[in-house]
mmJSON file of the N, C-alpha and C atoms, coordinates in Angstrom:
{"data_MODEL":{"atom_site":{
"group_PDB":["ATOM","ATOM","ATOM","ATOM","ATOM","ATOM","ATOM","ATOM","ATOM","ATOM","ATOM","ATOM","ATOM","ATOM","ATOM","ATOM","ATOM","ATOM","ATOM","ATOM","ATOM","ATOM","ATOM","ATOM","ATOM","ATOM","ATOM","ATOM","ATOM","ATOM","ATOM","ATOM","ATOM","ATOM","ATOM","ATOM","ATOM","ATOM","ATOM","ATOM","ATOM","ATOM","ATOM","ATOM","ATOM","ATOM","ATOM","ATOM","ATOM","ATOM","ATOM","ATOM","ATOM","ATOM","ATOM","ATOM","ATOM","ATOM","ATOM","ATOM","ATOM","ATOM","ATOM","ATOM","ATOM","ATOM","ATOM","ATOM","ATOM","ATOM","ATOM","ATOM","ATOM","ATOM","ATOM","ATOM","ATOM","ATOM","ATOM","ATOM","ATOM","ATOM","ATOM","ATOM","ATOM","ATOM","ATOM","ATOM","ATOM","ATOM","ATOM","ATOM","ATOM","ATOM","ATOM","ATOM","ATOM","ATOM","ATOM","ATOM","ATOM","ATOM","ATOM","ATOM","ATOM","ATOM","ATOM","ATOM","ATOM","ATOM","ATOM","ATOM","ATOM","ATOM","ATOM","ATOM","ATOM","ATOM","ATOM","ATOM","ATOM","ATOM","ATOM","ATOM","ATOM","ATOM","ATOM","ATOM","ATOM","ATOM","ATOM","ATOM","ATOM","ATOM","ATOM","ATOM","ATOM","ATOM","ATOM","ATOM","ATOM","ATOM","ATOM","ATOM","ATOM","ATOM","ATOM","ATOM","ATOM","ATOM","ATOM","ATOM","ATOM","ATOM","ATOM","ATOM","ATOM","ATOM","ATOM","ATOM","ATOM","ATOM","ATOM","ATOM","ATOM","ATOM","ATOM","ATOM","ATOM","ATOM","ATOM","ATOM","ATOM","ATOM","ATOM","ATOM","ATOM","ATOM","ATOM","ATOM","ATOM","ATOM","ATOM","ATOM","ATOM","ATOM","ATOM","ATOM","ATOM","ATOM","ATOM","ATOM","ATOM","ATOM","ATOM","ATOM","ATOM","ATOM","ATOM","ATOM","ATOM"],
"id":[1,2,3,4,5,6,7,8,9,10,11,12,13,14,15,16,17,18,19,20,21,22,23,24,25,26,27,28,29,30,31,32,33,34,35,36,37,38,39,40,41,42,43,44,45,46,47,48,49,50,51,52,53,54,55,56,57,58,59,60,61,62,63,64,65,66,67,68,69,70,71,72,73,74,75,76,77,78,79,80,81,82,83,84,85,86,87,88,89,90,91,92,93,94,95,96,97,98,99,100,101,102,103,104,105,106,107,108,109,110,111,112,113,114,115,116,117,118,119,120,121,122,123,124,125,126,127,128,129,130,131,132,133,134,135,136,137,138,139,140,141,142,143,144,145,146,147,148,149,150,151,152,153,154,155,156,157,158,159,160,161,162,163,164,165,166,167,168,169,170,171,172,173,174,175,176,177,178,179,180,181,182,183,184,185,186,187,188,189,190,191,192,193,194,195,196,197,198,199,200,201],
"type_symbol":["N","C","C","N","C","C","N","C","C","N","C","C","N","C","C","N","C","C","N","C","C","N","C","C","N","C","C","N","C","C","N","C","C","N","C","C","N","C","C","N","C","C","N","C","C","N","C","C","N","C","C","N","C","C","N","C","C","N","C","C","N","C","C","N","C","C","N","C","C","N","C","C","N","C","C","N","C","C","N","C","C","N","C","C","N","C","C","N","C","C","N","C","C","N","C","C","N","C","C","N","C","C","N","C","C","N","C","C","N","C","C","N","C","C","N","C","C","N","C","C","N","C","C","N","C","C","N","C","C","N","C","C","N","C","C","N","C","C","N","C","C","N","C","C","N","C","C","N","C","C","N","C","C","N","C","C","N","C","C","N","C","C","N","C","C","N","C","C","N","C","C","N","C","C","N","C","C","N","C","C","N","C","C","N","C","C","N","C","C","N","C","C","N","C","C","N","C","C","N","C","C"],
"label_atom_id":["N","CA","C","N","CA","C","N","CA","C","N","CA","C","N","CA","C","N","CA","C","N","CA","C","N","CA","C","N","CA","C","N","CA","C","N","CA","C","N","CA","C","N","CA","C","N","CA","C","N","CA","C","N","CA","C","N","CA","C","N","CA","C","N","CA","C","N","CA","C","N","CA","C","N","CA","C","N","CA","C","N","CA","C","N","CA","C","N","CA","C","N","CA","C","N","CA","C","N","CA","C","N","CA","C","N","CA","C","N","CA","C","N","CA","C","N","CA","C","N","CA","C","N","CA","C","N","CA","C","N","CA","C","N","CA","C","N","CA","C","N","CA","C","N","CA","C","N","CA","C","N","CA","C","N","CA","C","N","CA","C","N","CA","C","N","CA","C","N","CA","C","N","CA","C","N","CA","C","N","CA","C","N","CA","C","N","CA","C","N","CA","C","N","CA","C","N","CA","C","N","CA","C","N","CA","C","N","CA","C","N","CA","C","N","CA","C","N","CA","C","N","CA","C","N","CA","C","N","CA","C","N","CA","C"],
"label_alt_id":[null,null,null,null,null,null,null,null,null,null,null,null,null,null,null,null,null,null,null,null,null,null,null,null,null,null,null,null,null,null,null,null,null,null,null,null,null,null,null,null,null,null,null,null,null,null,null,null,null,null,null,null,null,null,null,null,null,null,null,null,null,null,null,null,null,null,null,null,null,null,null,null,null,null,null,null,null,null,null,null,null,null,null,null,null,null,null,null,null,null,null,null,null,null,null,null,null,null,null,null,null,null,null,null,null,null,null,null,null,null,null,null,null,null,null,null,null,null,null,null,null,null,null,null,null,null,null,null,null,null,null,null,null,null,null,null,null,null,null,null,null,null,null,null,null,null,null,null,null,null,null,null,null,null,null,null,null,null,null,null,null,null,null,null,null,null,null,null,null,null,null,null,null,null,null,null,null,null,null,null,null,null,null,null,null,null,null,null,null,null,null,null,null,null,null,null,null,null,null,null,null],
"label_comp_id":["MET","MET","MET","GLY","GLY","GLY","GLY","GLY","GLY","ARG","ARG","ARG","SER","SER","SER","LYS","LYS","LYS","GLY","GLY","GLY","GLU","GLU","GLU","LYS","LYS","LYS","ALA","ALA","ALA","GLN","GLN","GLN","PHE","PHE","PHE","ASN","ASN","ASN","ILE","ILE","ILE","ARG","ARG","ARG","MET","MET","MET","ASP","ASP","ASP","ALA","ALA","ALA","ASP","ASP","ASP","LEU","LEU","LEU","LEU","LEU","LEU","ARG","ARG","ARG","ARG","ARG","ARG","TYR","TYR","TYR","ARG","ARG","ARG","GLU","GLU","GLU","TYR","TYR","TYR","CYS","CYS","CYS","ASP","ASP","ASP","LYS","LYS","LYS","ASN","ASN","ASN","GLY","GLY","GLY","LEU","LEU","LEU","ASP","ASP","ASP","PRO","PRO","PRO","GLN","GLN","GLN","GLY","GLY","GLY","GLN","GLN","GLN","VAL","VAL","VAL","ILE","ILE","ILE","HIS","HIS","HIS","PHE","PHE","PHE","ILE","ILE","ILE","ARG","ARG","ARG","ARG","ARG","ARG","VAL","VAL","VAL","VAL","VAL","VAL","HIS","HIS","HIS","ALA","ALA","ALA","GLU","GLU","GLU","TYR","TYR","TYR","ASP","ASP","ASP","PHE","PHE","PHE","GLN","GLN","GLN","GLU","GLU","GLU","ARG","ARG","ARG","LEU","LEU","LEU","TRP","TRP","TRP","LYS","LYS","LYS","VAL","VAL","VAL","LEU","LEU","LEU","THR","THR","THR","GLU","GLU","GLU","GLY","GLY","GLY","GLU","GLU","GLU","GLU","GLU","GLU","SER","SER","SER"],
"label_asym_id":["A","A","A","A","A","A","A","A","A","A","A","A","A","A","A","A","A","A","A","A","A","A","A","A","A","A","A","A","A","A","A","A","A","A","A","A","A","A","A","A","A","A","A","A","A","A","A","A","A","A","A","A","A","A","A","A","A","A","A","A","A","A","A","A","A","A","A","A","A","A","A","A","A","A","A","A","A","A","A","A","A","A","A","A","A","A","A","A","A","A","A","A","A","A","A","A","A","A","A","A","A","A","A","A","A","A","A","A","A","A","A","A","A","A","A","A","A","A","A","A","A","A","A","A","A","A","A","A","A","A","A","A","A","A","A","A","A","A","A","A","A","A","A","A","A","A","A","A","A","A","A","A","A","A","A","A","A","A","A","A","A","A","A","A","A","A","A","A","A","A","A","A","A","A","A","A","A","A","A","A","A","A","A","A","A","A","A","A","A","A","A","A","A","A","A","A","A","A","A","A","A"],
"label_entity_id":["1","1","1","1","1","1","1","1","1","1","1","1","1","1","1","1","1","1","1","1","1","1","1","1","1","1","1","1","1","1","1","1","1","1","1","1","1","1","1","1","1","1","1","1","1","1","1","1","1","1","1","1","1","1","1","1","1","1","1","1","1","1","1","1","1","1","1","1","1","1","1","1","1","1","1","1","1","1","1","1","1","1","1","1","1","1","1","1","1","1","1","1","1","1","1","1","1","1","1","1","1","1","1","1","1","1","1","1","1","1","1","1","1","1","1","1","1","1","1","1","1","1","1","1","1","1","1","1","1","1","1","1","1","1","1","1","1","1","1","1","1","1","1","1","1","1","1","1","1","1","1","1","1","1","1","1","1","1","1","1","1","1","1","1","1","1","1","1","1","1","1","1","1","1","1","1","1","1","1","1","1","1","1","1","1","1","1","1","1","1","1","1","1","1","1","1","1","1","1","1","1"],
"label_seq_id":[1,1,1,2,2,2,3,3,3,4,4,4,5,5,5,6,6,6,7,7,7,8,8,8,9,9,9,10,10,10,11,11,11,12,12,12,13,13,13,14,14,14,15,15,15,16,16,16,17,17,17,18,18,18,19,19,19,20,20,20,21,21,21,22,22,22,23,23,23,24,24,24,25,25,25,26,26,26,27,27,27,28,28,28,29,29,29,30,30,30,31,31,31,32,32,32,33,33,33,34,34,34,35,35,35,36,36,36,37,37,37,38,38,38,39,39,39,40,40,40,41,41,41,42,42,42,43,43,43,44,44,44,45,45,45,46,46,46,47,47,47,48,48,48,49,49,49,50,50,50,51,51,51,52,52,52,53,53,53,54,54,54,55,55,55,56,56,56,57,57,57,58,58,58,59,59,59,60,60,60,61,61,61,62,62,62,63,63,63,64,64,64,65,65,65,66,66,66,67,67,67],
"pdbx_PDB_ins_code":[null,null,null,null,null,null,null,null,null,null,null,null,null,null,null,null,null,null,null,null,null,null,null,null,null,null,null,null,null,null,null,null,null,null,null,null,null,null,null,null,null,null,null,null,null,null,null,null,null,null,null,null,null,null,null,null,null,null,null,null,null,null,null,null,null,null,null,null,null,null,null,null,null,null,null,null,null,null,null,null,null,null,null,null,null,null,null,null,null,null,null,null,null,null,null,null,null,null,null,null,null,null,null,null,null,null,null,null,null,null,null,null,null,null,null,null,null,null,null,null,null,null,null,null,null,null,null,null,null,null,null,null,null,null,null,null,null,null,null,null,null,null,null,null,null,null,null,null,null,null,null,null,null,null,null,null,null,null,null,null,null,null,null,null,null,null,null,null,null,null,null,null,null,null,null,null,null,null,null,null,null,null,null,null,null,null,null,null,null,null,null,null,null,null,null,null,null,null,null,null,null],
"Cartn_x":[128.79,127.618,126.422,125.845,124.278,123.19,121.604,120.649,120.443,119.205,118.892,119.588,119.714,120.317,119.677,120.11,118.849,119.521,118.321,119.236,119.779,120.257,121.167,119.448,120.602,119.842,119.538,118.825,118.82,117.818,117.853,117.766,117.295,115.802,115.112,114.999,115.368,115.001,114.5,112.828,111.87,110.963,110.892,109.928,108.96,107.404,106.452,105.698,104.647,103.42,102.617,102.362,101.742,100.561,99.738,98.609,98.389,99.694,99.992,100.132,101.329,101.858,100.22,99.463,98.881,97.887,97.4,96.835,96.977,98.531,98.986,98.812,99.024,99.388,97.997,96.862,95.476,95.141,95.61,95.574,96.21,97.606,97.943,97.208,96.515,95.826,94.859,93.782,92.766,93.099,94.095,94.383,95.316,95.789,96.39,97.437,98.257,99.514,100.328,101.822,102.887,103.415,103.451,103.909,105.766,106.348,108.131,107.923,106.988,106.998,105.926,105.642,104.797,105.708,106.891,108.399,108.976,109.169,110.014,109.95,108.287,107.654,107.461,106.971,107.712,108.781,110.17,110.89,111.22,110.877,111.349,110.863,108.904,108.593,109.338,109.973,110.926,111.791,112.686,114.146,113.431,112.726,111.7,111.817,111.083,110.477,111.275,112.185,113.622,114.757,114.612,115.558,114.742,113.601,112.338,112.476,112.567,112.184,113.565,114.745,116.039,116.375,115.649,115.98,114.895,113.845,112.825,113.431,114.213,114.762,115.861,116.455,117.766,117.37,116.242,115.725,115.356,114.556,113.869,114.976,116.046,117.209,118.01,117.951,119.115,117.979,117.232,116.045,116.172,116.169,115.843,117.351,118.172,119.437,120.004,119.161,118.917,117.789,117.106,116.469,116.842],
"Cartn_y":[73.379,74.217,73.58,73.405,72.239,73.871,73.078,73.657,74.418,75.35,76.248,77.399,78.413,79.636,80.7,81.568,82.878,83.773,84.518,86.104,86.953,87.883,89.225,89.438,90.208,90.869,92.517,93.035,95.155,95.332,96.155,97.068,98.775,99.244,100.199,101.291,102.643,103.705,104.513,104.58,104.858,105.976,106.931,108.062,108.414,108.303,108.662,109.125,109.798,110.276,109.254,110.136,108.495,108.423,109.198,108.566,107.642,107.661,106.508,105.42,105.83,103.824,103.52,104.125,103.634,102.841,103.383,103.16,102.13,101.788,100.292,99.473,99.572,98.343,98.314,98.733,98.253,97.551,97.968,97.36,96.148,96.051,94.487,94.091,93.888,93.454,92.965,93.875,93.718,92.265,92.555,91.557,90.347,90.37,88.636,88.896,90.374,90.499,91.168,90.435,90.745,92.09,93.548,94.506,94.499,93.904,93.595,92.195,91.956,91.145,91.918,92.29,93.608,94.283,95.006,96.098,94.997,93.946,93.071,92.79,92.863,92.272,93.535,94.758,95.896,95.949,96.342,96.419,95.207,94.085,92.841,93.723,94.695,94.429,96.034,96.918,97.798,96.966,96.643,95.935,95.463,94.791,93.802,94.846,95.683,96.554,97.564,97.577,99.019,97.613,96.987,95.839,95.673,95.198,94.895,96.714,97.39,98.718,98.729,98.824,99.03,98.176,96.957,95.779,95.963,96.875,97.304,98.557,99.654,100.387,99.842,99.155,98.864,98.483,97.41,96.904,97.872,98.832,99.565,100.791,100.494,101.483,100.912,99.449,98.939,98.302,97.971,97.592,98.939,100.513,101.243,101.378,101.416,101.07,100.766,99.591,98.531,98.696,99.467,100.018,100.812],
"Cartn_z":[99.607,99.548,99.066,100.31,100.18,100.237,99.327,99.663,98.886,99.199,98.073,98.215,97.509,97.802,98.107,98.611,99.194,98.165,98.015,97.482,98.28,97.578,98.848,99.308,100.372,101.067,101.37,100.768,101.26,101.573,102.103,103.11,102.748,103.047,102.119,103.729,103.22,104.264,103.534,103.311,102.149,103.244,102.456,103.674,102.723,103.171,102.672,103.402,102.794,103.8,104.577,105.775,106.692,106.243,105.365,105.352,103.967,102.648,102.484,102.726,103.421,104.385,104.415,105.233,105.907,104.844,104.076,103.152,102.311,102.294,101.497,102.232,104.116,104.798,104.803,104.551,104.414,103.16,102.074,100.989,100.799,101.867,101.336,102.586,103.914,104.715,104.043,103.148,103.001,101.636,100.759,99.835,100.219,101.37,101.392,101.123,101.134,100.31,101.281,100.719,101.952,101.736,102.437,102.329,101.326,102.001,101.292,99.718,99.682,98.702,97.648,97.698,96.413,96.522,97.215,96.952,95.978,96.14,95.627,93.735,94.442,92.808,92.043,92.657,91.805,91.367,91.823,91.838,89.954,90.2,89.078,88.059,88.435,87.086,86.49,87.712,86.68,86.123,86.326,85.706,84.586,84.468,83.498,82.339,82.691,81.611,81.133,82.352,81.907,80.24,80.843,80.148,78.786,78.537,77.42,76.567,77.751,76.382,75.727,76.538,75.886,74.774,74.669,73.789,72.523,72.993,71.642,71.546,72.38,71.498,70.36,70.904,70.05,68.792,68.732,67.619,66.591,67.29,66.406,65.678,66.413,65.593,64.951,65.103,64.113,62.962,63.186,62.203,60.932,61.387,60.645,60.149,60.37,59.636,58.15,58.618,57.261,56.47,56.4,55.54,54.547],
"occupancy":[1.0,1.0,1.0,1.0,1.0,1.0,1.0,1.0,1.0,1.0,1.0,1.0,1.0,1.0,1.0,1.0,1.0,1.0,1.0,1.0,1.0,1.0,1.0,1.0,1.0,1.0,1.0,1.0,1.0,1.0,1.0,1.0,1.0,1.0,1.0,1.0,1.0,1.0,1.0,1.0,1.0,1.0,1.0,1.0,1.0,1.0,1.0,1.0,1.0,1.0,1.0,1.0,1.0,1.0,1.0,1.0,1.0,1.0,1.0,1.0,1.0,1.0,1.0,1.0,1.0,1.0,1.0,1.0,1.0,1.0,1.0,1.0,1.0,1.0,1.0,1.0,1.0,1.0,1.0,1.0,1.0,1.0,1.0,1.0,1.0,1.0,1.0,1.0,1.0,1.0,1.0,1.0,1.0,1.0,1.0,1.0,1.0,1.0,1.0,1.0,1.0,1.0,1.0,1.0,1.0,1.0,1.0,1.0,1.0,1.0,1.0,1.0,1.0,1.0,1.0,1.0,1.0,1.0,1.0,1.0,1.0,1.0,1.0,1.0,1.0,1.0,1.0,1.0,1.0,1.0,1.0,1.0,1.0,1.0,1.0,1.0,1.0,1.0,1.0,1.0,1.0,1.0,1.0,1.0,1.0,1.0,1.0,1.0,1.0,1.0,1.0,1.0,1.0,1.0,1.0,1.0,1.0,1.0,1.0,1.0,1.0,1.0,1.0,1.0,1.0,1.0,1.0,1.0,1.0,1.0,1.0,1.0,1.0,1.0,1.0,1.0,1.0,1.0,1.0,1.0,1.0,1.0,1.0,1.0,1.0,1.0,1.0,1.0,1.0,1.0,1.0,1.0,1.0,1.0,1.0,1.0,1.0,1.0,1.0,1.0,1.0],
"B_iso_or_equiv":[0.0,0.0,0.0,0.0,0.0,0.0,0.0,0.0,0.0,0.0,0.0,0.0,0.0,0.0,0.0,0.0,0.0,0.0,0.0,0.0,0.0,0.0,0.0,0.0,0.0,0.0,0.0,0.0,0.0,0.0,0.0,0.0,0.0,0.0,0.0,0.0,0.0,0.0,0.0,0.0,0.0,0.0,0.0,0.0,0.0,0.0,0.0,0.0,0.0,0.0,0.0,0.0,0.0,0.0,0.0,0.0,0.0,0.0,0.0,0.0,0.0,0.0,0.0,0.0,0.0,0.0,0.0,0.0,0.0,0.0,0.0,0.0,0.0,0.0,0.0,0.0,0.0,0.0,0.0,0.0,0.0,0.0,0.0,0.0,0.0,0.0,0.0,0.0,0.0,0.0,0.0,0.0,0.0,0.0,0.0,0.0,0.0,0.0,0.0,0.0,0.0,0.0,0.0,0.0,0.0,0.0,0.0,0.0,0.0,0.0,0.0,0.0,0.0,0.0,0.0,0.0,0.0,0.0,0.0,0.0,0.0,0.0,0.0,0.0,0.0,0.0,0.0,0.0,0.0,0.0,0.0,0.0,0.0,0.0,0.0,0.0,0.0,0.0,0.0,0.0,0.0,0.0,0.0,0.0,0.0,0.0,0.0,0.0,0.0,0.0,0.0,0.0,0.0,0.0,0.0,0.0,0.0,0.0,0.0,0.0,0.0,0.0,0.0,0.0,0.0,0.0,0.0,0.0,0.0,0.0,0.0,0.0,0.0,0.0,0.0,0.0,0.0,0.0,0.0,0.0,0.0,0.0,0.0,0.0,0.0,0.0,0.0,0.0,0.0,0.0,0.0,0.0,0.0,0.0,0.0,0.0,0.0,0.0,0.0,0.0,0.0],
"pdbx_formal_charge":[null,null,null,null,null,null,null,null,null,null,null,null,null,null,null,null,null,null,null,null,null,null,null,null,null,null,null,null,null,null,null,null,null,null,null,null,null,null,null,null,null,null,null,null,null,null,null,null,null,null,null,null,null,null,null,null,null,null,null,null,null,null,null,null,null,null,null,null,null,null,null,null,null,null,null,null,null,null,null,null,null,null,null,null,null,null,null,null,null,null,null,null,null,null,null,null,null,null,null,null,null,null,null,null,null,null,null,null,null,null,null,null,null,null,null,null,null,null,null,null,null,null,null,null,null,null,null,null,null,null,null,null,null,null,null,null,null,null,null,null,null,null,null,null,null,null,null,null,null,null,null,null,null,null,null,null,null,null,null,null,null,null,null,null,null,null,null,null,null,null,null,null,null,null,null,null,null,null,null,null,null,null,null,null,null,null,null,null,null,null,null,null,null,null,null,null,null,null,null,null,null],
"auth_seq_id":[1,1,1,2,2,2,3,3,3,4,4,4,5,5,5,6,6,6,7,7,7,8,8,8,9,9,9,10,10,10,11,11,11,12,12,12,13,13,13,14,14,14,15,15,15,16,16,16,17,17,17,18,18,18,19,19,19,20,20,20,21,21,21,22,22,22,23,23,23,24,24,24,25,25,25,26,26,26,27,27,27,28,28,28,29,29,29,30,30,30,31,31,31,32,32,32,33,33,33,34,34,34,35,35,35,36,36,36,37,37,37,38,38,38,39,39,39,40,40,40,41,41,41,42,42,42,43,43,43,44,44,44,45,45,45,46,46,46,47,47,47,48,48,48,49,49,49,50,50,50,51,51,51,52,52,52,53,53,53,54,54,54,55,55,55,56,56,56,57,57,57,58,58,58,59,59,59,60,60,60,61,61,61,62,62,62,63,63,63,64,64,64,65,65,65,66,66,66,67,67,67],
"auth_comp_id":["MET","MET","MET","GLY","GLY","GLY","GLY","GLY","GLY","ARG","ARG","ARG","SER","SER","SER","LYS","LYS","LYS","GLY","GLY","GLY","GLU","GLU","GLU","LYS","LYS","LYS","ALA","ALA","ALA","GLN","GLN","GLN","PHE","PHE","PHE","ASN","ASN","ASN","ILE","ILE","ILE","ARG","ARG","ARG","MET","MET","MET","ASP","ASP","ASP","ALA","ALA","ALA","ASP","ASP","ASP","LEU","LEU","LEU","LEU","LEU","LEU","ARG","ARG","ARG","ARG","ARG","ARG","TYR","TYR","TYR","ARG","ARG","ARG","GLU","GLU","GLU","TYR","TYR","TYR","CYS","CYS","CYS","ASP","ASP","ASP","LYS","LYS","LYS","ASN","ASN","ASN","GLY","GLY","GLY","LEU","LEU","LEU","ASP","ASP","ASP","PRO","PRO","PRO","GLN","GLN","GLN","GLY","GLY","GLY","GLN","GLN","GLN","VAL","VAL","VAL","ILE","ILE","ILE","HIS","HIS","HIS","PHE","PHE","PHE","ILE","ILE","ILE","ARG","ARG","ARG","ARG","ARG","ARG","VAL","VAL","VAL","VAL","VAL","VAL","HIS","HIS","HIS","ALA","ALA","ALA","GLU","GLU","GLU","TYR","TYR","TYR","ASP","ASP","ASP","PHE","PHE","PHE","GLN","GLN","GLN","GLU","GLU","GLU","ARG","ARG","ARG","LEU","LEU","LEU","TRP","TRP","TRP","LYS","LYS","LYS","VAL","VAL","VAL","LEU","LEU","LEU","THR","THR","THR","GLU","GLU","GLU","GLY","GLY","GLY","GLU","GLU","GLU","GLU","GLU","GLU","SER","SER","SER"],
"auth_asym_id":["A","A","A","A","A","A","A","A","A","A","A","A","A","A","A","A","A","A","A","A","A","A","A","A","A","A","A","A","A","A","A","A","A","A","A","A","A","A","A","A","A","A","A","A","A","A","A","A","A","A","A","A","A","A","A","A","A","A","A","A","A","A","A","A","A","A","A","A","A","A","A","A","A","A","A","A","A","A","A","A","A","A","A","A","A","A","A","A","A","A","A","A","A","A","A","A","A","A","A","A","A","A","A","A","A","A","A","A","A","A","A","A","A","A","A","A","A","A","A","A","A","A","A","A","A","A","A","A","A","A","A","A","A","A","A","A","A","A","A","A","A","A","A","A","A","A","A","A","A","A","A","A","A","A","A","A","A","A","A","A","A","A","A","A","A","A","A","A","A","A","A","A","A","A","A","A","A","A","A","A","A","A","A","A","A","A","A","A","A","A","A","A","A","A","A","A","A","A","A","A","A"],
"auth_atom_id":["N","CA","C","N","CA","C","N","CA","C","N","CA","C","N","CA","C","N","CA","C","N","CA","C","N","CA","C","N","CA","C","N","CA","C","N","CA","C","N","CA","C","N","CA","C","N","CA","C","N","CA","C","N","CA","C","N","CA","C","N","CA","C","N","CA","C","N","CA","C","N","CA","C","N","CA","C","N","CA","C","N","CA","C","N","CA","C","N","CA","C","N","CA","C","N","CA","C","N","CA","C","N","CA","C","N","CA","C","N","CA","C","N","CA","C","N","CA","C","N","CA","C","N","CA","C","N","CA","C","N","CA","C","N","CA","C","N","CA","C","N","CA","C","N","CA","C","N","CA","C","N","CA","C","N","CA","C","N","CA","C","N","CA","C","N","CA","C","N","CA","C","N","CA","C","N","CA","C","N","CA","C","N","CA","C","N","CA","C","N","CA","C","N","CA","C","N","CA","C","N","CA","C","N","CA","C","N","CA","C","N","CA","C","N","CA","C","N","CA","C","N","CA","C","N","CA","C","N","CA","C","N","CA","C"],
"pdbx_PDB_model_num":[1,1,1,1,1,1,1,1,1,1,1,1,1,1,1,1,1,1,1,1,1,1,1,1,1,1,1,1,1,1,1,1,1,1,1,1,1,1,1,1,1,1,1,1,1,1,1,1,1,1,1,1,1,1,1,1,1,1,1,1,1,1,1,1,1,1,1,1,1,1,1,1,1,1,1,1,1,1,1,1,1,1,1,1,1,1,1,1,1,1,1,1,1,1,1,1,1,1,1,1,1,1,1,1,1,1,1,1,1,1,1,1,1,1,1,1,1,1,1,1,1,1,1,1,1,1,1,1,1,1,1,1,1,1,1,1,1,1,1,1,1,1,1,1,1,1,1,1,1,1,1,1,1,1,1,1,1,1,1,1,1,1,1,1,1,1,1,1,1,1,1,1,1,1,1,1,1,1,1,1,1,1,1,1,1,1,1,1,1,1,1,1,1,1,1,1,1,1,1,1,1]
}}}
């Protein structure tokens, strides 16, 4: 198995207001962004924030027990 490994593929069917979708596409076009790439970036940030939140919460809870 040589070469670079690729990530797993996922497909989402998301219903949204037509105006919101139009504005999102315009935003991506205006800023030279890949619409799908932006969704992936958002998902990464959500996952990281949740993990970070859980770690911080656990730290606060366990430090509170030591006091």
